[in-house]
N, C-alpha and C positions, 0 to 999 in steps of 0.2 A: 663616216658617221659618227665617230668617236667623239664624245664632248669634250669641247677646247679644254675644259677645266677639269678634265677627270669625271669618271663614271657617277661621282658624288652628285652631280648636277642633277640626273635623273632621280635620285631619292629626294633632294631638296625640293623639286619640283612637284614629286608625289605630296610631299608634305605640304606644301604651299595649296594644292588643290584640297587636300582632306580638312585643312585648318579653316577652310571657308565654311564649314560644316561642324566639325568636330574639334575637340580639344587631344592635343598630344601631350603627354605628361612625360617628358625627358628626365633622365637620373632616377627615374624610379625602378622600384624593386618588387615583384611579386614575391608575397611571404605566404600569403595562405588562398584556397580555393575551395569554397563552401559549396557543398552540394548535397543533394537528398538520394543519391544513389542512381538517379536517372536523370537531371538536369543539373547544370551548374547554377546557382543561386546569386553568388556574389564573389568577388576578389577584393581580397585585402593588399593593399599597395603599401609601400614605404617610400616616403620621399622626404628628402631634408630633415631626417630623424622622426618624421611624423608618420602615423599610420593612417590610411582613409580607407573606408570599405566603399567598393563600388557595385552595385546591384546590376546586373546582366541579363538579358533575355537569351542571347548568344556569345559566345566566346569564341575567338579566333586566336590561338597559341603559336607562337613561333620560338617560344623559348626551348632548351634542351627537353626532351622528353623524359628524361632522368629527373630533371627539376620540376617538371610540370607534375608528375605522378608524386614526387616528394613533398608538393604543396598541399595536395587534395586533403579535404577534411570533411568527412573522416578518412583516414586514411586507407589505404588499399590493403588486401589481404595478405596473410603470409607469401602465398604464390606468387603474387605480383610482385612483391617485397623481394623475394629471391631472385625472381628475374631481372631485377633490376641491377642487382649486383653482378651480373653478366654482361652487362652492356657498358662497353667503354667507348670513349673519345680520345682523340689525339688533339693536344694543343698546339699553338704556335704562339713562337715570339717574332716580332717585327724589328730588324733594324733599318732606320731610315737615314740616309748619309747624302748630304748635299757635298758636291764637288766642284772645285774650282777647274775644270776641264770640259771641254768641248762635248765631248762624247766618250762613253766607254765601249759602247758594241752597236752594234745595227739591229740587234733583236729585240722584242718585247721582253721575252723569258729565256732564261737560261737554266737548265736544271741541273742538279749535280748528284747523279745517282752512286756516285764512291761511298763506299761505307767510312771511309777515312775521313773525308770532307764533312764537316758539323752542317754547313751551309745546305739547305734543302734547293732553294731557288732564288735568283735574282730578277728584279723586274726594273728597266730603266722606263719610267714614266714618259719621257720627252720623245721616245720613240712611238709612243700613241699621239701624242699633241706637241708640237713646237712650244706652246705656250705653258708647257708644264714647267718650263724652265728659262732663265734668260738665255739668250743665244749663244754666250759663251761659256756657260755652265750647265751642268746637268746634276743628275741625282740617282741613287740605286735605293730600291725598294728589297731589302735582305729578308728572307724567310728562313726560319730555324723550326723544324716540325719535332716537336717534344710532348713528354707526358708531364701531368704536373707533378710538381716537386721534383722533377729529376734535374741534373747538373744545369743543363741549358734554361731551364724554367726558373731556377733559383739564382742564376748568374747575376752578378751586378751590371749596370748600364756598361761601364767601363771595361769591365772584363770581357762583355760579350762583342763590344767594338773591338778590344785588340784583338780578339779569337778571330773575328770576321776580317779584319784588315791584314792579318797574317797570311790567310789563305788567299786572300784578294791580290795581295801583293806576290805570294808564291805562284798564283795561276795568271799572273802579268796583266790582271785587270786596271788596277789601281796602284798608287803609291801613298803611303801613308799622308805626306805633306799635300796631297791633291784635296784632303778632307777639310771643308769649311766647317761643318756643324754636324752633330748625329742625334737622333731621336730613340726610343725604344717604347714598345706597346705591346702587352701580353693579352692573348684572348683564348677563353677558354671554349671548349667542346667545338672545334673546328671542323675536326673529320670525324665521322664515325669509324669504328674499328670492326671491319668485315673478317674476324677469325672464324676458324671451324665451327666453332658452336652459335654464333651471333641470332641465327635465324627463329630457333625455338623460343628463347626468351623475349625477343622481340616482337613474336605473334603473339605471346601472352600479355605483353603490354599494350599491345594493340587492340587485342580483343576486349582489353578493361576499358579502355579509352573509347573506343567505339560504341560502347554501352551508354555513354551520355549523349542523348538525343540532341543538344543544342551546343556541340564542342566540336571544333574543328582546328586540327592541329596540321601545320604547316611548315616548310623550309626543311633545311638541311639538318640542322640541330633539332628541330621539333617533330621530324618523320624519321629520323637517324636513317636519312637517305641522301646519299653523295650526289647531290643536285649543282647546279652552277648557278650565276645570278639570273639567267635568263628563265631557267626551270622554277626558280625560287619566286621571281617575280609573277610567273603565269600562276605558280600556286597560291600567291595572294589574292590575285585577283579572281581566279577561281573560287577560294575561299570566301571572297567578298559575294560573290554572285551565290 
């Protein structure tokens, strides 16, 4: 049942259906959310260096809960602002390498719980669908779990590659000469951090947001809830309803 060319096909199809009736503004950033204390009135968006204000009768948000509250105008009270400081997200850095090798393993994912190993997880897309790579080649999607501005987050593309290959060679997965090319992507606010004190500040933030009658906030970063793709899609559907 897995899409031949990856899970992205699901979202491309959703986009295609949405665009029959609505407009999607890619590459845009929410910079301000205007409200009257009870209702969201408009959203200010920055796109290609230009700002645009969009009026809204209802707002569904999946941006990180911290960003959502940070964009509110007027700003939240001191109690909410203090609660915001106690909520943390974990970031991820992704290294994608293409390999002149038929297969690395038969597994979809392999986790590395050893603290000494900087890699968190590797994924071989070819094991989900043979169409993800040429028959005699494969690829690895390598994930690093990190915090913003730590050593992994700030590492250069070349250093990150060399670090990963050093360990993948040591663990007998690949050899450096197998690598055809490599790419790096960074993503903020990937995992909510469930530390011992997160529940009370999160309750304060949700109480504040629940005070807006035309706002629905969804998704893993949007609700500070560790969901998977299926849960997040379901939240989107329920949010739309």
